C-alpha positions in Angstrom: 11.1 -16.1 -18.0 9.2 -15.1 -14.8 10.5 -11.9 -13.1 11.8 -12.7 -9.7 11.0 -9.2 -8.2 8.0 -8.4 -6.1 7.3 -4.9 -5.0 5.1 -3.2 -2.5 4.1 0.4 -2.6 2.8 1.7 0.7 0.4 4.6 0.4 -1.6 5.1 -2.8 -1.8 8.9 -3.0 -0.4 11.4 -5.4 3.1 9.7 -5.5 2.3 6.1 -4.6 -0.4 5.3 -7.0 1.4 6.4 -10.2 4.5 4.4 -9.0 2.4 1.3 -8.3 0.6 1.6 -11.7 3.9 1.8 -13.6 5.7 -0.9 -11.7 2.6 -3.1 -12.0 3.0 -3.2 -15.8 6.2 -5.2 -15.4 6.6 -6.5 -11.9 4.3 -8.3 -9.4 3.3 -5.2 -7.3 1.2 -4.8 -4.2 -0.4 -1.4 -3.8 -1.2 -1.0 -0.1 -3.3 1.7 1.6 -5.0 1.7 5.0 -8.2 3.3 3.6 -10.7 0.6 2.5 -12.7 3.0 0.5 -9.6 4.0 -1.5 -8.8 0.4 -2.2 -12.4 -0.3 -3.3 -12.3 2.6 -5.7 -9.0 1.6 -7.2 -10.1 -2.0 -7.7 -12.9 -0.5 -9.8 -10.5 1.7 -11.8 -11.4 5.0 -10.1 -8.7 7.4 -8.9 -10.2 10.4 -7.1 -6.8 12.2 -7.2 -6.8 12.0 -11.1 -3.2 10.8 -11.1 -4.1 7.7 -13.0 -7.1 6.9 -15.2 -9.1 3.6 -15.5 -7.2 2.5 -18.6 -3.8 3.0 -17.0 -4.9 1.1 -13.9 -6.3 -1.8 -16.0 -3.1 -1.9 -18.0 -1.1 -2.8 -14.9 -1.9 -6.5 -15.1 0.5 -7.4 -12.3 -0.8 -4.8 -9.8 -3.1 -5.8 -6.9 -4.6 -3.6 -4.3 -5.0 -4.3 -0.6 -5.5 -2.8 2.8 -4.8 -6.1 4.6 -1.6 -5.7 6.6 -1.1 -9.5 6.8 
């Protein structure tokens, strides 16, 4: 059964990224940040804050990253 919940985490810093990663394991989750460089790094599995590692990010199969406000 498909989960009906969709979440958005605004700001992917020390608090937002770990939340997005955990929610993204179970729910469709959008991780939003205004910093394009940050989004590009996260899409490649790199977290400069060291709150999440590449394997944790990749395990969040339902997480997508974006800086597109639309």
